[in-house]
C-alpha positions as CSV (number, residue, x, y, z in Angstrom):
1,X,-108.7,108.7,176.4
2,X,-108.9,106.4,173.4
3,X,-106.0,104.2,172.5
4,X,-104.0,104.4,169.3
5,X,-105.8,101.3,168.0
6,X,-109.1,102.8,168.7
7,X,-108.2,106.1,166.8
8,X,-106.6,104.0,163.9
9,X,-110.1,102.2,163.6
10,X,-112.0,105.4,163.5
11,X,-109.9,107.0,161.0
12,X,-109.9,104.0,158.7
13,X,-113.9,103.7,159.2
14,X,-114.2,107.4,158.1
15,X,-111.9,107.0,155.1
16,X,-113.1,103.5,153.9
17,X,-115.2,104.7,151.0
18,X,-112.3,107.0,149.7
19,X,-109.0,105.2,150.9
20,X,-109.4,102.0,152.2
21,X,-106.7,100.7,154.9
22,X,-105.3,104.4,154.9
23,X,-102.9,103.6,157.9
24,X,-102.1,100.1,156.9
25,X,-98.7,99.6,155.1
26,X,-98.8,98.5,151.5
27,X,-97.9,94.7,151.2
28,X,-94.5,94.3,149.3
29,X,-94.4,91.7,146.7
30,X,-92.1,88.8,147.7
31,X,-90.3,87.7,144.6
32,X,-89.2,84.1,144.3
33,X,-85.8,83.4,143.3
34,X,-84.0,80.7,141.6
35,X,-80.3,79.7,142.3
36,X,-77.7,80.5,139.6
37,X,-75.5,77.6,140.9
38,X,-72.7,80.2,141.7
39,X,-72.5,80.8,145.4
40,X,-70.9,84.2,145.2
41,X,-73.6,85.5,142.7
42,X,-76.3,83.8,144.9
43,X,-75.1,85.6,148.1
44,X,-75.1,89.0,146.2
45,X,-78.6,88.6,144.8
46,X,-80.1,87.2,148.1
47,X,-80.7,83.9,146.6
48,X,-80.6,84.1,142.7
49,X,-82.3,85.6,140.0
50,X,-85.9,86.6,140.2
51,X,-88.7,84.2,139.0
52,X,-91.3,85.6,136.6
53,X,-89.3,88.7,135.5
54,X,-86.7,89.9,133.2
55,X,-83.1,89.9,134.2
56,X,-80.7,91.6,131.9
57,X,-77.1,90.8,131.9
58,X,-75.0,93.4,130.3
59,X,-71.2,92.9,129.4
60,X,-68.6,92.6,126.7
61,X,-67.2,89.7,125.2
62,X,-65.5,87.2,127.4
63,X,-67.3,88.9,130.4
64,X,-69.0,85.6,131.8
65,X,-72.5,86.4,130.5
66,X,-72.9,82.8,128.8
67,X,-71.3,81.1,131.8
68,X,-73.7,82.6,134.2
69,X,-76.7,81.8,131.8
70,X,-75.5,78.1,131.4
71,X,-75.1,77.7,135.0
72,X,-78.4,79.1,135.7
73,X,-80.1,76.9,133.1
74,X,-78.2,73.8,134.6
75,X,-80.0,74.3,138.0
76,X,-83.5,74.6,136.3
77,X,-82.9,71.6,134.0
78,X,-81.7,69.4,137.0
79,X,-85.2,69.6,138.4
80,X,-86.7,68.3,135.2
81,X,-88.0,71.8,133.8
82,X,-88.0,72.8,130.1
83,X,-85.8,75.9,128.9
84,X,-85.3,77.6,125.7
85,X,-82.3,79.4,124.4
86,X,-83.0,81.9,121.5
87,X,-79.7,82.0,119.6
88,X,-79.8,85.4,117.5
89,X,-76.2,85.3,115.9
90,X,-75.8,81.5,115.8
91,X,-73.1,81.4,118.4
92,X,-74.5,78.9,121.0
93,X,-72.3,75.6,121.6
94,X,-74.3,72.5,122.6
95,X,-71.3,70.7,123.7
96,X,-70.3,73.6,126.2
97,X,-73.7,73.7,127.5
98,X,-73.9,69.9,128.1
99,X,-70.4,70.2,129.9
100,X,-71.8,73.0,132.0
101,X,-74.4,70.6,133.4
102,X,-77.5,71.8,131.2
103,X,-79.7,68.5,130.2
104,X,-79.9,68.6,126.3
105,X,-83.3,66.9,126.5
106,X,-84.8,69.7,128.5
107,X,-83.5,72.5,126.4
108,X,-85.0,74.1,123.2
109,X,-82.3,75.7,120.9
110,X,-83.8,78.1,118.5
111,X,-81.2,79.0,115.8
112,X,-81.7,82.5,114.2
113,X,-78.2,82.1,112.1
114,X,-78.0,80.3,108.8
115,X,-75.3,79.9,106.0
116,X,-74.5,82.7,103.8
117,X,-75.9,80.9,100.6
118,X,-79.7,80.1,100.6
119,X,-80.1,76.0,101.2
120,X,-82.6,74.3,98.9
121,X,-84.8,73.3,101.7
122,X,-85.2,76.8,103.3
123,X,-84.6,79.4,100.3
124,X,-85.3,82.4,102.7
125,X,-82.4,81.7,105.2
126,X,-79.3,83.8,105.0
127,X,-76.4,84.6,107.4
128,X,-76.1,87.6,109.8
129,X,-74.2,90.1,108.1
130,X,-70.8,91.2,109.5
131,X,-71.4,94.8,110.1
132,X,-74.2,94.0,112.6
133,X,-71.8,91.9,114.7
134,X,-69.1,93.2,117.2
135,X,-66.0,93.6,115.4
136,X,-63.1,91.4,116.8
137,X,-60.3,93.2,118.6
138,X,-57.3,94.3,116.3
139,X,-54.4,91.9,116.4
140,X,-51.1,93.5,117.4
141,X,-47.6,92.7,115.9
142,X,-46.1,92.2,112.7
143,X,-48.7,91.2,110.0
144,X,-51.4,90.9,112.6
145,X,-49.5,88.7,115.0
146,X,-48.0,86.2,112.6
147,X,-51.2,85.5,110.6
148,X,-50.7,87.9,107.7
149,X,-49.4,87.3,104.1
150,X,-45.6,86.9,103.2
151,X,-43.9,90.1,102.8
152,X,-43.0,89.2,99.4
153,X,-46.7,89.1,98.3
154,X,-47.0,92.7,99.4
155,X,-45.0,94.1,96.4
156,X,-47.4,92.7,93.9
157,X,-48.9,95.2,91.9
158,X,-46.5,97.9,92.8
159,X,-45.1,98.6,89.5
160,X,-48.5,99.1,87.9
161,X,-49.3,101.5,90.8
162,X,-46.2,103.5,90.3
163,X,-46.9,103.6,86.3
164,X,-50.4,105.0,87.3
165,X,-49.1,107.5,89.5
166,X,-46.6,108.7,87.1
167,X,-49.0,108.8,84.2
168,X,-49.6,112.4,82.7
169,X,-53.2,111.7,82.7
170,X,-53.3,111.3,86.4
171,X,-51.4,114.5,87.2
172,X,-53.6,117.2,88.5
173,X,-53.8,120.3,86.2
174,X,-52.3,123.6,87.7
175,X,-54.7,125.9,89.3
176,X,-53.9,128.8,86.5
177,X,-55.2,126.4,83.9
178,X,-59.0,126.7,82.9
179,X,-61.1,123.8,84.1
180,X,-63.8,122.3,82.0
181,X,-67.1,121.9,84.1
182,X,-68.5,118.3,83.9
183,X,-72.1,117.9,84.0
184,X,-73.2,114.7,85.9
185,X,-76.8,113.5,85.2
186,X,-79.1,113.6,88.1
187,X,-80.0,110.4,89.4
188,X,-83.7,109.7,89.9
189,X,-85.2,107.0,92.1
190,X,-88.7,105.6,91.6
191,X,-90.5,104.8,95.0
192,X,-91.4,101.3,95.4
193,X,-94.0,100.0,98.0
194,X,-92.4,97.6,100.4
195,X,-95.2,95.1,100.5
196,X,-95.5,94.7,96.8
197,X,-91.7,94.5,96.2
198,X,-89.8,91.3,96.3
199,X,-86.7,92.9,96.0
200,X,-87.0,94.9,98.9
201,X,-88.2,92.2,101.0
202,X,-85.2,90.1,100.2
203,X,-83.0,93.0,101.3
204,X,-84.9,93.1,104.6
205,X,-84.2,89.5,105.0
206,X,-80.4,90.2,104.6
207,X,-80.4,92.8,107.3
208,X,-79.6,92.2,110.9
209,X,-83.1,93.6,112.1
210,X,-84.7,90.5,110.4
211,X,-82.6,88.4,112.7
212,X,-83.7,90.4,115.8
213,X,-87.3,90.4,114.5
214,X,-87.3,86.7,114.1
215,X,-86.0,86.2,117.6
216,X,-88.5,88.4,119.1
217,X,-91.4,86.6,117.2
218,X,-90.1,83.2,118.6
219,X,-90.0,84.8,122.1
220,X,-93.6,85.8,121.6
221,X,-94.6,82.4,120.8
222,X,-92.7,80.6,123.5
223,X,-94.2,83.1,126.2
224,X,-97.7,82.5,124.8
225,X,-97.5,78.9,124.5
226,X,-96.0,78.4,128.1
227,X,-94.6,75.6,129.6
228,X,-91.1,77.1,129.8
229,X,-89.3,77.9,133.1
230,X,-86.7,80.1,131.6
231,X,-85.9,81.7,128.3
232,X,-82.4,83.0,127.3
233,X,-82.6,85.8,124.6
234,X,-78.9,85.9,123.3
235,X,-78.3,89.3,121.9
236,X,-74.7,89.5,123.1
237,X,-73.1,89.6,119.6
238,X,-75.3,92.1,118.1
239,X,-74.1,95.6,118.1
240,X,-75.9,98.2,120.4
241,X,-77.0,100.1,117.5
242,X,-79.3,97.3,116.4
243,X,-80.2,95.8,119.7
244,X,-81.4,99.2,121.0
245,X,-84.0,99.5,118.2
246,X,-86.3,97.2,119.7
247,X,-89.5,99.0,121.0
248,X,-90.0,99.3,124.7
249,X,-93.4,97.9,124.2
250,X,-91.9,94.7,123.4
251,X,-90.0,94.4,126.5
252,X,-93.1,95.5,128.5
253,X,-95.2,92.9,126.9
254,X,-92.4,90.2,127.7
255,X,-92.6,91.5,131.3
256,X,-96.4,90.9,131.5
257,X,-96.1,87.5,130.0
258,X,-93.3,86.5,132.4
259,X,-95.4,87.4,135.2
260,X,-98.2,85.6,134.0
261,X,-96.5,82.2,133.2
262,X,-94.0,82.6,136.0
263,X,-91.0,82.1,133.4
264,X,-87.6,83.7,134.0
265,X,-86.3,85.7,130.9
266,X,-82.6,86.1,130.8
267,X,-81.5,88.9,128.3
268,X,-77.9,88.9,127.4
269,X,-76.7,92.2,125.7
270,X,-73.9,94.6,125.6
271,X,-76.0,97.6,126.3
272,X,-79.0,98.0,128.5
273,X,-82.2,97.6,126.4
274,X,-85.1,96.6,128.5
275,X,-84.9,99.9,130.6
276,X,-87.6,99.8,133.3
277,X,-89.2,96.4,132.2
278,X,-86.1,94.6,133.6
279,X,-86.3,93.8,137.3
280,X,-82.7,93.2,137.6
281,X,-79.8,94.6,135.5
282,X,-76.5,92.9,136.1
283,X,-73.1,94.5,134.9
284,X,-70.5,92.0,133.9
285,X,-66.8,93.2,133.8
286,X,-64.2,91.9,131.4
287,X,-62.7,88.7,132.9
288,X,-59.1,88.4,134.0
289,X,-57.1,85.2,133.5
290,X,-56.1,83.2,136.7
291,X,-52.5,82.9,137.6
292,X,-52.5,79.5,139.3
293,X,-50.0,78.2,136.8
294,X,-47.3,80.1,134.8
295,X,-47.7,78.5,131.5
296,X,-51.1,76.9,131.7
297,X,-54.5,78.7,131.4
298,X,-56.6,77.4,134.3
299,X,-59.6,79.9,134.3
300,X,-61.1,83.3,134.5
301,X,-62.0,85.6,137.3
302,X,-65.3,87.5,136.7
303,X,-66.5,90.5,138.4
304,X,-70.5,91.1,138.6
305,X,-72.2,94.3,139.7
306,X,-75.9,95.0,140.4
307,X,-76.5,98.2,138.3
308,X,-80.3,98.3,139.0
309,X,-82.5,96.3,141.1
310,X,-86.5,97.0,141.0
311,X,-87.5,94.7,143.8
312,X,-85.2,94.6,146.9
313,X,-86.0,91.7,149.0
314,X,-86.9,92.3,152.5
315,X,-87.9,90.3,155.7
316,X,-90.9,92.5,156.7
317,X,-93.5,94.7,155.2
318,X,-92.8,97.6,157.7
319,X,-90.9,100.6,156.0
320,X,-88.4,101.9,158.1
321,X,-88.1,105.8,158.4
322,X,-84.2,105.8,158.2
323,X,-82.4,104.8,155.1
324,X,-81.1,101.3,155.5
325,X,-77.3,100.8,155.2
326,X,-76.4,99.9,151.8
327,X,-74.9,96.3,151.1
328,X,-72.1,95.4,148.8
329,X,-73.3,95.4,145.2
330,X,-70.5,93.6,143.7
331,X,-69.2,90.1,143.8
332,X,-66.1,88.1,142.4
333,X,-66.5,84.5,141.1
334,X,-64.2,82.2,139.1
335,X,-64.9,79.8,136.2
336,X,-62.2,76.9,136.0
337,X,-61.3,74.9,133.0
338,X,-61.7,71.1,132.7
339,X,-58.1,70.3,132.7
340,X,-57.3,72.6,135.9
341,X,-59.4,69.9,138.2
342,X,-61.3,70.8,141.1
343,X,-60.2,73.7,143.4
344,X,-61.4,74.4,147.1
């Protein structure tokens, strides 16, 4: 009676022209990971962030996205490798990055923000409009928590408003009186081609999509040039309705370029944008202040969760028949202030 190895060899020989290695398990791709510098996050991610892939960190303001990115860059620059930070809304703070351990000489900072008025040296640079940024939280309390104007200044113009309200011309006529129909001229607009109109081009420069387009073009150039071990594309301060307009083909192109150059792309957003092109999607929850001291702020406690993972690291190529037990997909880590000192 032939053995199992003999039968397997006969079947694979018969199907070699159609299905090579029909009974051999498909080899799984083992992804190389890079440590984030945070022990809790590394244990959750089985070593760190994947190399040569897109990692998307999703979360609100003050959720720990920038802290995680700076800690990740500090581990890479400590080895003498070069990284890049594409700052779309001009919110990057170099002093905080240096305090987190990032080597300034090994970091390329690309600023996409500019002053509100055009500079003489750069006439085509404008600031990011306020409507494209995330609105700040509403202040509670009298006059916005004590930051509002004096109560006496609120009565200015009140007499003029009352006179206008009591004016006989401002009073609406009664329903029984005949109304004179007013004819308003119809507005007409002449179509202007986009490429041949400087006015339309200037209005496009003012918009938030121009800043995103500039950041995407810079990312393309850096990926094509090569030599960067990690790129951070910071879209955290951009409203989701603008960040979600990036075509999926762009993220797919970044994914292919990251696999070719073995560069880690870290995308910071408030809403998932890369979809299936991201190998790892991390959800950051809002940070909670630590209660070590009653009157002094000593740090923040962050909570991170794996929302989606395309490649699960395994120690063997054998695919089990039963579904393996699910591991914990959440972790908690803390970031301490400088004046709080070192804690065990």
